[in-house]
C-alpha positions, 0 to 999 in steps of 0.5 A, spaced: 295 553 919 300 550 913 299 543 915 292 543 914 293 544 906 296 539 901 302 541 898 298 541 890 293 545 893 298 551 895 301 550 889 295 550 885 291 557 889 299 560 889 298 561 882 290 563 882 291 567 887 297 571 884 293 572 877 287 575 881 292 579 884 295 582 879 288 583 875 285 586 881 291 591 881 291 592 873 283 596 875 287 602 878 289 607 875 296 610 877 297 617 880 304 621 880 307 625 886 306 631 886 312 633 883 309 631 877 303 631 878 300 628 872 292 628 869 289 620 870 283 617 868 281 615 875 277 609 871 282 606 867 283 599 868 275 599 867 275 602 860 273 595 858 267 596 862 261 599 859 261 607 862 254 604 866 257 597 868 264 600 871 258 605 874 255 599 877 261 596 879 264 602 883 258 603 886 257 595 888 264 595 891 265 602 894 260 606 894 263 611 889 259 615 885 259 616 877 254 621 875 251 628 880 245 627 883 238 626 881 237 633 883 242 636 879 240 634 873 233 636 874 236 643 875 240 642 869 233 640 865 230 647 868 236 651 866 236 648 858 243 644 859 239 638 858 234 639 853 227 635 853 229 632 846 235 628 848 232 626 854 227 623 849 232 620 846 237 618 852 230 615 855 229 610 849 235 608 848 235 605 855 228 603 855 227 602 848 222 595 849 219 598 854 217 604 850 218 610 856 217 617 854 221 622 857 215 625 860 213 618 864 221 618 865 220 624 869 215 624 873 217 616 875 224 619 877 220 624 882 217 619 886 223 616 888 228 616 893 235 617 891 238 617 898 241 609 898 242 610 890 250 609 891 250 604 897 256 599 897 253 592 898 260 588 899 263 589 906 269 588 908 271 584 915 273 591 919 267 594 916 262 588 920 267 588 926 266 595 927 258 594 926 259 589 932 263 593 936 265 600 939 271 601 935 272 604 929 276 599 925 276 600 918 279 607 920 284 604 925 286 599 919 287 604 914 291 610 919 296 604 921 296 603 913 297 610 911 303 611 917 307 607 914 307 607 906 308 614 908 315 612 912 316 607 907 315 611 901 317 618 905 321 622 899 326 625 903 320 629 907 322 626 913 328 627 917 328 621 921 329 614 917 325 607 918 328 601 917 325 597 912 326 602 905 330 598 903 326 592 902 321 589 898 313 592 899 310 586 903 317 585 907 318 592 909 310 592 911 310 585 915 317 586 918 312 593 921 307 589 923 310 583 927 313 588 931 307 593 932 304 592 938 298 598 937 293 593 934 293 589 941 293 595 944 286 596 942 283 589 942 286 585 937 290 580 941 295 577 938 295 580 931 302 581 930 303 574 932 298 573 926 302 576 921 308 572 924 306 566 923 304 568 915 309 566 909 314 572 907 312 571 901 306 576 898 302 571 894 303 565 899 301 569 904 295 572 899 293 565 899 292 563 906 288 569 908 284 568 903 283 561 905 282 561 912 277 567 910 273 562 906 272 566 899 269 562 893 274 565 886 268 567 884 268 574 888 274 574 889 275 579 883 270 585 886 272 583 893 279 584 891 278 591 887 274 593 894 280 592 898 284 597 893 278 602 892 278 603 899 285 604 901 284 608 894 289 614 894 295 610 897 293 604 891 294 610 887 300 612 888 303 605 888 300 604 881 304 608 878 311 605 879 308 598 876 306 603 870 313 607 869 316 600 870 311 597 864 313 603 860 321 601 860 319 595 858 321 592 866 316 587 870 313 591 877 309 587 881 308 593 887 300 594 887 300 586 887 304 586 894 300 592 897 294 588 895 296 582 900 298 587 905 291 589 905 288 582 904 293 579 911 289 585 915 283 582 914 285 576 915 288 579 921 281 582 924 277 576 922 282 571 927 284 576 933 276 579 934 273 572 931 267 571 935 260 568 933 256 574 932 262 576 927 263 569 924 255 569 922 257 576 919 261 574 915 258 568 912 252 573 910 257 578 907 260 573 902 252 571 899 251 578 897 258 578 895 255 573 889 250 578 888 255 583 884 253 584 878 245 586 880 243 593 876 241 598 881 235 602 877 236 608 881 244 609 878 241 606 871 236 612 871 241 617 873 245 614 867 241 615 863 240 623 866 248 623 864 247 622 857 241 627 856 246 632 859 251 629 854 248 629 848 245 637 850 252 639 850 254 635 843 248 639 840 251 646 843 258 644 840 255 642 833 252 649 832 258 652 833 261 650 827 254 648 823 253 656 823 261 657 820 263 657 813 269 655 814 271 651 807 269 659 804 277 662 807 282 662 805 288 664 810 294 668 807 300 666 808 302 669 816 307 673 818 308 669 825 306 662 826 305 661 833 305 653 835 301 652 842 300 646 846 293 643 845 291 644 852 285 648 852 287 654 855 291 656 850 285 656 846 283 662 849 290 665 849 289 662 840 284 666 839 286 672 842 293 673 839 289 672 833 284 676 834 289 682 835 294 680 831 291 677 823 298 676 822 299 671 826 297 664 825 297 659 830 297 651 831 296 646 836 301 641 838 301 637 845 306 640 848 312 636 848 313 638 841 315 631 839 321 631 844 320 626 849 326 628 853 328 627 860 331 633 863 337 636 867 336 642 871 342 646 872 345 644 879 341 637 878 345 631 878 337 628 877 333 629 871 325 629 869 322 626 864 319 631 859 313 626 854 306 624 856 305 618 862 304 614 856 311 614 853 318 613 855 322 618 854 328 616 849 334 622 851 337 626 857 339 632 855 341 638 860 341 645 862 347 650 860 348 656 861 350 660 854 356 664 856 361 659 857 366 663 863 359 663 868 358 656 867 361 653 873 360 658 878 352 658 877 353 651 877 356 652 883 352 656 887 345 653 884 349 647 888 349 651 895 342 654 893 341 646 894 345 644 900 343 651 903 335 649 902 336 643 905 340 644 910 335 649 913 328 645 911 332 640 915 332 645 921 326 647 921 323 640 921 327 636 925 324 633 931 329 637 936 329 644 933 323 645 931 321 646 938 326 652 938 325 654 931 319 658 931 320 663 938 327 666 935 327 666 927 318 667 927 320 674 928 325 675 922 319 672 918 315 678 919 317 683 913 316 676 908 309 674 911 307 681 911 310 682 903 307 676 901 300 677 904 299 684 900 302 681 894 309 686 894 313 680 893 314 677 886 314 670 885 319 666 881 315 662 875 319 656 876 322 653 882 329 650 878 331 657 877 332 659 885 339 661 885 339 665 879 340 671 876 336 674 872 341 676 867 342 668 868 336 665 867 335 669 860 341 665 858 339 659 858 338 654 853 340 646 854 345 641 852 345 638 845 351 634 844 354 629 849 359 631 854 361 625 857 361 618 855 360 615 861 353 619 860 347 618 855 347 625 854 345 629 848 342 627 842 345 624 836 343 628 829 340 622 826 335 623 832 334 629 831 332 629 824 327 624 826 324 628 831 324 634 827 321 630 821 316 627 826 314 634 829 313 638 823 308 632 820 304 631 826 302 638 827 300 639 819 307 644 818 311 642 812 310 647 808 308 655 807 313 657 813 313 663 817 318 668 817 318 666 825 315 659 828 314 661 835 315 654 839 310 655 846 310 651 852 306 653 857 307 652 865 303 655 871 305 661 876 302 660 884 305 660 891 303 655 896 301 650 892 302 643 893 299 642 887 302 647 883 305 641 878 298 639 875 297 647 873 303 645 868 304 641 861 301 635 864 304 632 856 311 635 860 309 630 866 307 635 870 313 640 868 313 647 864 314 646 857 320 650 857 326 645 856 321 641 850 320 649 847 328 650 848 329 643 843 325 645 838 327 651 837 334 649 836 334 642 833 329 647 828 334 651 826 340 648 825 342 648 819 344 641 818 337 637 821 334 642 816 339 640 810 337 632 810 330 635 812 329 637 806 332 631 802 324 628 805 322 634 801 320 639 808 324 644 806 325 649 812 327 657 808 332 660 811 329 666 813 325 662 818 326 662 825 324 658 831 323 662 838 322 658 844 318 661 849 314 660 854 306 661 856 305 663 863 297 661 864 296 664 870 299 671 869 297 669 861 304 672 860 309 669 854 316 669 855 321 669 850 328 665 850 334 667 849 332 673 844 339 675 845 341 670 839 335 672 834 338 674 828 338 682 826 334 681 821 329 678 824 329 685 829 323 688 826 318 680 827 321 680 834 319 687 837 312 686 833 311 680 837 312 683 843 307 688 842 302 683 839 304 677 845 302 683 850 295 686 847 293 679 846 296 677 853 292 683 855 285 681 852 285 673 854 287 676 861 280 680 861 276 675 859 278 669 864 277 674 869 270 673 867 270 667 871 273 670 877 271 674 883 274 680 881 271 687 885 269 693 881 273 698 878 280 694 878 285 693 875 284 686 870 292 686 869 294 687 875 289 683 879 291 676 875 298 678 876 297 678 883 292 672 885 297 669 881 302 670 887 298 671 893 300 665 898 293 664 900 289 664 893 286 657 893 284 658 887 290 662 882 286 659 875 282 655 873 286 651 870 284 645 865 276 646 868 270 646 863 274 641 858 269 637 854 272 637 847 277 636 844 277 637 836 283 635 831 282 639 824 286 645 820 285 653 823 282 654 818 275 651 821 277 653 828 279 659 826 274 664 829 270 659 833 270 661 840 271 655 844 271 658 851 277 655 854 273 648 853 276 645 847 282 642 846 285 644 839 290 639 834 292 642 828 291 636 823 290 636 814 288 629 813 290 631 806 298 631 808 298 624 812 299 620 807 297 612 810 293 616 816 299 615 820 298 622 823 291 620 825 293 613 828 297 617 833 293 622 835 287 618 836 292 613 840 296 619 844 293 625 845 285 624 845 287 618 850 291 623 854 286 629 853 281 623 855 285 621 862 285 630 863 277 630 861 276 624 866 280 626 871 276 633 872 270 629 871 271 624 877 273 629 881 266 632 880 261 626 881 265 624 887 271 628 889 271 623 896 274 618 892 277 621 886 278 628 889 282 631 894 277 635 899 278 642 901 285 644 899 286 648 906 286 642 910 291 638 905 298 636 909 303 634 905 306 627 906 312 624 905 314 630 899 309 625 895 301 627 896 296 630 901 292 628 906 286 632 908 287 633 915 292 629 920 291 622 918 286 618 913 288 615 906 292 618 901 288 623 896 287 623 889 285 627 884 283 635 884 280 639 890 275 641 891 276 649 890 279 647 883 273 645 879 268 649 885 268 657 886 264 656 893 257 657 890 257 654 882 260 648 879 267 651 874 267 644 871 260 640 868 261 633 869 261 631 861 264 626 857 270 628 852 266 629 844 272 628 840 270 631 833 276 629 827 276 633 820 279 625 817 274 620 812 270 616 816 273 610 814 280 612 816 279 613 823 275 605 823 282 602 820 285 606 826 279 603 832 280 596 829 287 596 830 287 599 837 282 596 841 284 599 847 282 605 843 277 602 840 274 600 849 274 607 850 269 610 845 265 603 843 263 604 851 262 611 851 268 614 855 270 617 850 264 620 844 267 621 838 265 625 831 266 626 825 267 633 821 267 634 814 271 639 810 266 644 810 268 645 818 261 641 819 260 636 823 255 630 820 257 624 823 257 621 831 260 614 831 255 609 834 258 602 837 261 596 833 265 600 828 259 604 825 257 612 824 250 614 825 248 620 821 246 627 824 240 629 821 239 636 821 233 635 827 239 633 831 243 640 830 239 645 829 234 647 835 230 650 840 229 648 848 222 646 848 222 652 854 213 650 856 215 643 856 220 644 860 216 648 866 210 643 865 215 637 868 221 640 872 
């Protein structure tokens, strides 16, 4: 095989193929393991395409949906969730040259057949082989790859280890494929020999395989992308290794190696099953690939409907602020300030807290609070990053018990607890002992099964606290001083000052400090939930925000830190105390940490806070329960708390379902506006932002992260098959890193259907993120000019950017190409034209 190609040709092929592999890999979004299930934009690698262009590409490459069905939008039109005015606008923007009206567009739409609107045009060799034989080669190939990948990436779930985990990805697969006789046994004669003949270098192997498949260079990008999308779950999981390596300045090419595996499978199937019919079908398929840039008109029409859907949602948002005269509101200095994560679930709690406690002022900031740490839990040797996936952690801190006399005992007990749990797990899952496990041990678990089933067992909100007593949990803190010169532990004073200064400036809290400032991280309580970390804080890499809240409060209470901040004109009064807290988004209870350390001068404040958070929690639960199926007359508080510890509950909370907007403005503007738990809220005062450095940070970090969350929910809704994880009740955890739906198939990514749908209706509306920023338009344009990746998001309509004036009105919308378009009155104040809707729908 190698002798047929000249050495010079091989070298050129390797360079070209290596680049093609990397380019295709960049189009795949990363997927983090279950222990830190971070929300990710599934369209991440396509942000340089317009929304419609990406939709056309995904549809062509893998039959992926990027919109809802036509009926969904027609129902939205009938219900007033799409207004005729907005449909008219969307139609005019798309068909401005043809001058088509909304009415004629709808009439034509109803005559169309949409069943084939999302049909894959690219066919792989395995798919063609299935058509001409009785064997399901694509599924067989997928199961083989998935089984091997589960073994290779296993995170201590399997007790029997497979050889090869220490090797590179491609080398490990090649060794396994050379000895695996399963393909030959079901009809692919000599498959293992074909793979053995290939070079050990993944680029060289891919080059040889592609040469044998006789693919034109022009079609390589779409073909390689389509291969990755067909094993999208594992591709995304492997992509996260490359992402993390890049974040820390290293280079990884794991996904390129995995793509070589897929190419070699295609080559092996083609050579092993090659017949004149397969050869003919493959030639036709390659000709079809040349048409990959042809637009699907049915899909274009669906994009028009989606655009109208987004426009109407923007009207609703604009209207909320249109009727609010916030400019005349001058809030008095609060007695308590509470800094919450920008998470949409916090919006509900903040609004209710301010309602029951007018003396409290709330702020919104990313839930790691500007402290990107690596956190080592008590009794552990390895830490976890507690910061957004966009940035690296900077310093390592570890948990400790405040009572030094107890520390050694607690650490020992925690480690023994871990050893016991590991041994118990090994016994249960061992291939030998598991057969005898159920009968003798099962009966002893009946009492626990009974209490769990009837909500009589209180769950441990944070798994890392297992093995600790209640009084010990209440006295957990973090260690900021380096106690071991061999480890990079602790945060130096200079870094603490810089972090504190950056955090306070970014949350626009540099003056008028209250007596108590609550730093409120958030986490979630649920049991029997593989995706539990997805309900925790995304800004803390899918962990609870507890550690960051504690680090922030300790540093901001530090007298030496305050002294140096004062030299930068950030004067924190001696009377101000920072209190670390945690908001449980399942139960809407707030925990106060190290309350015993609060000085006696603030005990009255502390008691008032306890009273107010209890009232706010009850009010918030009453609001959240409206989205849940509760029996009439049932106590709301107990219902919500029991729901969080019900092992059979597939919806312990709704998470961020419904997220559709991000408002960046002072709280004086957003306070009192009911955003229904659908909006991320970031505190920001542009007049205090010299040089607009904070604005730049917000637009390049929180705005991007909120878009990731929004588009994860969007993708999981419009195409749960490809970008979601299906039915939660069928999930099986594999390798300790992800889930399969059932016993085989691809690793599932994204959200389960139960996270977006209540069984009758969608709880998440598929809307792209509308970002509203109270800042000069010219300042926002400068940020876009400086950061191409952010500009792509708004220019290509993955995000809608709007400007808000100091009176709290949304006045302009970004129109692409660094231009703004003024919002006229008719676009803000409207009434649905019900008669027209009735005539057309």
